N, C-alpha and C positions, 0 to 999 in steps of 0.2 A: 407594226413594221419596225424593223431596226436597220440602221446604217452602220457600216464598218469603215473605220478610218485607220490608216497606217501612217505614222509619222516617222520618217527616216532621216537621220543626219548622214550626210555624205561619208563615204569611207575615207580612210587615211590618205591625205594628199602629200604631194612631193614639194619639198622646200629647197631642193638642190640649186635652183636657178634664182638668185636674189633679184635679178633684173626682170623676171617674168611678172607681169601684172597678176594680182591676186585672182581675178576672174578667170585667167587662163591657166592656172595651175592644174596639172593632171593628178591622177592618183599615183601613189608610189606602189612598190611591189606588194607591200602589206595590204594596201587598199584594193589592189587588183585581185588579190586572193580573197579578201573579206567580202566583196560585193556578191559573188556567186554564193557564198555561204548564207548571206542574208536571203537571197532568192530561194535557196533550198529550204531554209527555215520557213519562209512564207508558204512555199508549196506544201511542206509537210504539215503546216498548221491549217492548211485548207484555204489559204488566202491567195487569190489571183486577182489583183486589182483590175477593175474595169475602166478606171480613169486614173491617170498619173499626172500630177502637176509638179514640175521639176524646175528648180532654179536653172538659169542659163549658164551658170559656171561650168567650166570643163569638168571639174571633179564630180559634180552632181550628175552630169550627163553620163560620165563613165560609170558612176555608181549604178544608175538605172540600167545601163547596158549589161553590167555584170549580174544584176538581180534578174533582169528579164531573161538572161540565158538559161535560167533554171526553172522558169515558169512554164506550165503546159500551154498556155495561150496568152502570151504577153501582148499588151496593147501598145500603141505608139504614144509616147508621152507628149504632153503639151508643155512647152518651155516658156517660163514666165520670168522676165527680168525683175518683176515685183517680188519674187521669192528670194532673189539674191540678197543675202544678209537682211532679210525682212524682220521687222519686229512682230511680236505675237498678234497684234491687232490686224496687221496686213495679212498674215497667214490665216487668221480666223476669217477675214473677209473673203479670201480666196476659197476657203473651205465652204463657206456659206453660199457661194455661187456655183458650187459643183452640182452635177445633175445625175450622178450614178454612184453605185456602191458595189464593191469596196472601192474606196478612194485612197490613193497614196500621195503623200506630199514628201518631196525630197528637197531638203534645204540645209541651212547652216545654223550653228550656234552663234549667239545665245537664243535667237528667236525660236528655233524648232524645239529646243529643250524647254524653253519657257512656256510655249503653247501646249506642249505635252503635259507639263505639270498642271497648267491652268485648266485644261479640259478634263483631267482625270478626277472622278469623284473621290476615289481613294488611290493615291499614287502607289505604284508597285514598291515592294520592300527591297527590291534588288539594290545592292550597295552602290551601283554605278548610275542609278536613275537620276539622281540630283546633278550629276556631272554631265550626263548625256554625251558620252564620248563618241568619237567618230564611228559610224556604222550603227550606233544605237537605233533600235527600232521598236516602236510601241504600237500595239493593236488595241484600238478602242471601239466599243460598240455603244451606239446611241439609240434609245427607244423613241424615235421621232419619225415623222412622215417624210421630211425633207431637210436638207442641209441648212437651210435658212433658219431652222428652229433650234439649232444647237447653240449652247451657251457654256461658259466656263463651269466646271464642276459636274457636268452631266454625263461624262463618258465612263463607261464600265471598262476597266482594264481587263483585256482578254489575255494578253501576253506581252512580255518585254524581253529583249535580249540585246547583247552586245557581241561583236564578232569573237571576242576571246572565249565566250561561252560555247561557241559553235565549233564542231570538229569537221574537218574535210571528209568527204565520203571516200572510203577506201576503194581502190580499183580491183 
């Protein structure tokens, strides 16, 4: 049996209001365009998450909404404050508690990029992987029976992308 994990950094957020709390920052226009592109990429890759654990931040919730708009059968995400600016160990603990696959985690750097690197047996050669920019998305596959069995270095990279690699669908 294998399990599939998608690690997504939120799309580009808006910094126009310096008085807005970080947790409440929405996506900017570029981020609102990028999130559906990530969703279309997941759909075209054959990934429709059956479980989504998302940070409670506004920008991660909006990212999931944009992604979900492109999926054939999107699930309702569960929102976890523990994922908001979480370190890799916290994200791994959340993954290990999951109960279905494919699983998607939507979070923030540096934690989401760090756990993506740690879980990959061989990191992708994409030049942006080490930076894990906004919207970066990694699909990993694990040959285990349940999420509690995964450990760093066990994930086979299936695909990695960033929004700049993706093209809007033409009308």
